[in-house]
Every structure is written in structure tokens, then in C-alpha cells.
N, C-alpha and C positions, 0 to 999 in steps of 0.2 A: 752846568759846565759840560757834562757829557754830550748834550745836544750841540753845543758850540764846537766841540771837538769833532763830532760826527760830521758836521757841516764843513769844517775845515778839511777833513780827510776827503770828503766827497768832492770838494772844490779842487783839491790837489789832484785827485784821480781824474777828474774831468779835463783839467788842463793838460795833464800828462798824456792822456789818451787822444785828446784833440791834436796835439802836436805829433804824436806817433802816427795817427791816421793820415795826417797831411804828408808826412815824410814817406809813409808806406805807399802812398799813391804813385810815387815815382817808380815803384817796382811792380805795379800791376794791381788790378782790381781784387784779385784773390788775396793778396797780402794785406791790402787795406781792410778787406772783410775779416781777415784773421785778427787784426787789431780790434775791430768792432766786436768780434765774438769774445775776445779777451776782456774788453771793457764790460760787456754784459755779464761775464762770469764773475767779475769783481763786485758787482752790484748786489744789494739785498742781504748782505751778511749782518751779523749782530755787532760787528766792530768791537769785539771783546779785546782783541790785542791792542789796538790803539788806545782804548780806555785804560788798560793796565799800564801802558807806557806813560800816559799822562798822569795817572794816579801816583805812580812812584816818583816821577819827575817833580810834580807839584808838591808831593808830600815831603820831599827833602829840600824844598825851597826854590825849585826851578821856576822861572817866570817868563822865559822866552818861548812863547807859544809856537812861533814859527819854527824854531829849532826842534822842539818836541814833536811837531807835526811831521817833520822830515823822518824822524826815527819811527814814529807811529806808522807812517806810510810804508816804510821798509818792511815792517812786520805784517802789514795787511797784504802787501804784494807777495811776501813769502807764503802767507796763508793761501792766497789765490793760486800760486804755483803748485802748492802741495795738493790742493783740491783737484786741480786739473789732472795732475799725474795720478792721484789716487783713483779718480774716476776711470782713467785709462787702464790702470792695473786691474780694477774691478770690472772692466768692460761695461761700465755704465755710460749711457748716453743722455741721461736726464739729471739735472741738479736743481733743487728747489722748485720742482714742478715744471721746469721748462728745459728744452734741449740745452745741453752744455756745449763746450767748444767742439768736441767730437761729434755730437749729435747734429749741431748746426752745419758742420762741414760735410757730414755724410749726406744731409739733405741737399746741400749745395751741389754736391757731386751728382746726385740723382737728377737735379734740375738741369745740369749741364750734360746729361745723356749718359752718365756712367752706369755700369751695372752694379749689383749689390756688393760684389767683391771689391770693385774699385772704389765704391763709396765708403766702404769700411776703411780702406787704406787712406783715403782723403781724411777721414775723421781722425784716425790714429795719428797721422802725420801732423795734422793741425794741433792736436792736443799736446804732442811732444814739444812742438815748437813754441806754442803759447806758454806752456809751463816754463820752458827754458827762458823765454823772454821776460816773464814776470820775475823769475828767480834772479836773473842778471840785474834787473833794475833794482831789486831789493838790496843787492850788494852795493850798487852804485850810489844809492841814497846815503848809505853810511860812509862810503869811500870819499865822497866829496863834501861831507859835512864840515862846516866852517868852525871847527873846534880844535883844541890843542891835539898834537899828534898822539900823545899818550891816551887821551880819551877816545880818539877815533880808533886806535888800535884795540883798545879794550872792547869797544862796541863791535868791531869786526870779529873779535874772538868770540863774543857772545853769539853773534849771528852764525859764525862758522860752526860752533859747537851745536847749535840748534839744528842746522842742516845735517851735520854728521850723524847725530844721534837719531834724528827723525828717519833718516834713510835706513838705519839699522832696525828701527821699529817697524817700518813698512815691510822690509824684507822678512822679518820674523813673523809678521802677521800673515803674509802669503804662505810661508813655510808651514805654519801651524794649520792653516786652513786646508792644506793639501795632504796632511798626514793621516787624516781620517779620524783618529782618536781625539777626543776633546782634551785640550791641555789643562793642567792644573791651574788653580787660582793664582798661584805665584807667577806663573808664566803669563797669564792674562794681564795681571797688574803691571808686570814689567813691560809688556808690549804697549799697554796704554800710556805708561809713563814715557817711554822712548818715542812712540809714534806721535803722540799728541801733546802731552803735558809739558814737555820741555820747550817746544817751539811756541806753543800757544799761551803758556802761563809763566813758566820760569823765565824764559828769555826776555819777553817784553817788560816784566817787572825789573829784572836785572839791568836791562838797557836804560829804562827810565831813571832808575836810581843812580846808575853810573854817569849818565849824562848830567845829573844834578850834582855830582861830586860826592855821593854818599861813601862812607867808609866801607872797606871790604867786608867787615863782619855783618853790617846791615844788608849789603848786597847778597851775602851768603844766606842770611836768614830769609830774605824775600825769595831767593831761589828755592829753598826747601819748602817754603809755604806754597810757591807756585806749582811745584811738582805734586804736592799732596792735593791741593784743590783741583789741579788739572785732572788727576785720576778720578776724583769725585765727580767732576763735571762730565767726564767721558763715560763713567759707569751709568750716570743718570741719562746721558744721551743714548746709550745702548738700551736702557730700560724703556725710554720713550720710543725707540725704534721698534719695539715689540708691543708695548702696552699703551703708547700715547695715542691721542686722537689725531688721525691724519688731517682732519680739517684745521687743527691747531698747529701741528708740527710741520705740516707741508710734506710729510714723508709717508710712504706706504708702511703699514703696520705688518706687512707680510714679507717685505723684501729681505730683511735680515735673516728671517727663518728660511726663506727660499734659497738664499745665497749660502747659508751655513756659516754665518758670521760667529766667530768664537768670542764670546763675551763672558762677563762674570755670571750672567744668568745660566749660560750653558755649562760653565765650569762647575757650578753648584749642582745643576741637574744631573751631571755625569756621575756624581757621587751618590745618587739616590736610586732606589729600586725602580723608579719611573723611567730611568734612562733608556732601557731597551726599546720601549714603545716610542719615546721621543726621538731617539736616534734613527728609527726606521723611516721617519719622514723629514727629519731635520736635514736641510741642505738639498732637498729634492727640487730641482728646477721646475717641475710641473706642479708644485704645491699651489692649490687654489685657496681662495679666501676661507672657505669652510674648513678645510684641513688646517689652515693656519690658526683659525679660531680654536680648534681642538688642541693644537700644540700649545697655544697660549694658555689655555685652561690647565693643561698638564704642568706647565712651568709654574703656574700659580699654586696648584695643588701640592706640588712636591716641595714647595718652600723657596723656589729659586727667586721669585720676585721679592719676597721678604729679605732673603739673604743678600741680594744685590743692593737693595735699598739700605740695609743696615751697614753694608760695607762702604757705601758712599758716605753715610753719616759718620762712620768711624774716621774716614779720611778728612772730612770737614773738621771734626773734633781735633785731630792731630794737627791740621793746618792752623787752627786757632791757637793751639798750644805753642806753635812756633812763633806766632805773633806776640803772644803774652810773654814769652821767654826772651824776646829780642828787645834791644834798646832802639825802638822805632818811634818816630813822631806820633803823638797821640791821635791826631786826626787821621793819619794814614792807617794806623792800627784799626781804628773804628771802621773806616771805609772798607778795608780789606776783609775785616771780620764779617761785615754785612754781605760783601760779595761772596764770601765762602758759603754762607748759609743759602744764598740765592742759587748757588751753583747746583744744588741738589733739590731745591724746591720748585724749580722752574717747570713749565709745562710744554715748552717748545725749545 
């Protein structure tokens, strides 16, 4: 079933972007290219959010695949919008090993004779607009859904809450990264929950269950589960960003250390005697691979890797407790329990 859902989402995205590119052509080649870059940005993801929408919807007896696909598409476009804006905030021009929207448009500017400064402006402008376009369409998918008004309003509330809290998390992440001192673990966990867990896990589950007509108590239980498993997922993602195999993850194992990304690994390291030596190179934009390897070994030796892994497992355990305590359909409980365990056992 996940493969069928992935195919349905991909088909809907292709149709949406084909129509958008055709309409955009009336406004010039650059605008059409912007939509092409937006389509490329949406490709290649894990489709976690659509799968969660479908799992919750089907788990509560939903059977209209076309209807669920529209809601799943909304959350996939929301994810695309946030990725584009997140890259812009981080000044990244590469995503999943290829140029992102900003990177493609910076290259396009150079090809059209722009200098380095102008090409950067092209890239930043394209990223802002592309993210806004994806975000707008995410809302439209819910706004025109052929369901009763009360259901549509509830779904819009879920989407609005996800955007509202994620923006708070993104801002907090930037603020913490600029303060110099490593934030405590409570701050890191709150940022992970707000920036990622709510929109990526809580909201899709709540939306799928709401679409199927689940009772408020069940929706609330799924929301709590989603926040907990989302934090576990993101802790694992941050661990893989430092200790993962780049050939498997598709990500550099040095970028987070070079950027100075504040994670559970760093929050733990900052409480140990090893922190002064780690802090001396952490966040250094000139950090090379050899120095990154030294930092990685220091993080392992001071117990940061074990602490982060244990923290992820604790959140998985708490998430499974939420499932066991709630009155949820048996099949859905088992499916989400397996998903929770995979969230921290994955290698990419």
C-alpha cells in the first residue's frame, strides 16, 4: 500500500507541476524555470508525511484514496516549502546531493551573464518565491477539499497550527545558533518538536484521522505520539548527519559540525570536560574532513553519541506508551509502533 500511495502522490505532483509550468510560460521563461526547479525540489523525498496521513485515515476506516491523496499532497507540499525556506535561512545551495532552487537559479543567473552578487540575489529570490508558492498550494489543497465544512475547517486548523509552530521552531533554531553557547537539552528538544515534529508527524497523523472522522481523544493521542516519535526521528537524523555514511545518507558528515548545528549531541557534549576542545573547532567554517573526524571521535569518546541514541530510544518508548494507552484500532497501533522503532533504527 505505501508504494501505491507514493505512486499516487508522485502522479498528483507531476500533474500539478505540468499545469503550473504551462501556465507559467505565459509569464516568461524564468518563471517557467522556477516551477521546474520547484518540481525538482519536491522529488526524491521519503514521503513520510503522506504515508502518515494515509495510515491514520485508513486506520480509522477511511477508504477514499483520492480524498486522502489530496490531504497527503498538502503535507508533502508543506514539507517542500519548509525545506526550501530552511535552505535559504541556512544559506545552503545543495539539497540531496544536487543544487536546490537557490543553487539552480544562481547558476542560471551566471549563465545569463550575472556577476556573483547578482547570482546570489537571483537564487535567494527564487527560493523565497518557490517556497511561498508551495506553501500557498498546500493550503489550497485543503481549502477546496470536497468534504463537510466542519471537517475542512478542522483540517485547516491542523495545517495552520503546523505552520505557526514550525515558524517558531525555525526562528528559535537560528537564535540558538547565533548565541555562541550551546543550549541545554530541554531547549534542543523543544526546538526539534516545534521545528520538525509538529508539521512532519503530529499534523499528518491528526489530519488523516480527522479526515476519517476519528473522535477527538484518538486524534489527541495520535498527536502526542507524533510529537514524540518526531523528536526521536530528528535526533536520529542529527546523529546520522555526523556519524552516518555519506554514501548512504546522501549528506556530508562534516556539514553540521562546520555549520555549528545545535543538536542533542552538542547539548550533551557541552556538559562534559571535553567541551572546551570540541567548542574550539565546532562551527568553524574552515573545518576540513580530518578535523571533522577528530571532532567526531571526541563526541563519541565523551558519550554524546550514546546519550543521543539513548534519548531517541526514550522518545520511541514514550511514543509507544501513548499508543498502548489510547483506544486506537489494533492494526493502526501495530503499524505505528513499527514505524516508531524504525524512526531511530534507520541508516538514512
